[in-house]
C-alpha positions, 0 to 999 in steps of 0.5 A: 578733462574733468571726471566725476563719480556720483554715489547715492545712499538710499535709506528706508524704514518706518518712524515709530520712535521719537527720533532716528539717526544715522552716521556716515564716516569711517568710525564712531569718532570720525564721520562727516554726517550725523543725521538725526530727525527728532519727532519729540526728543531731547527738547526738540519737536519736528527738528532735524539735527545734523552734525559731524564728528572729527577726532571724537569732537563734535562740530557745530549743530545745524538745525532745521525745522522744515520737517518732511517726516510723519511719525508712524509712516515710511521714511526715505532719505537719499544722500547724494555724494558727487566726487569731481577730480 
């Protein structure tokens, strides 16, 4: 028999800065998700940058230009995690 558990993390806020970010993980050196939408920062415009960090070492960045956020408006991000065992 299989069991599963689903967890949802919902983050909301207002986007008045040039970017925002959050990390999901155990510490500053260990996180499985770094999520960083950039309106206009670090040479990126309307780009979502995702990454991970293990043992203090960054993984390979993933970049997406499908950008659903609008500067100055409410931002809502839902992260869904499903465990199956």
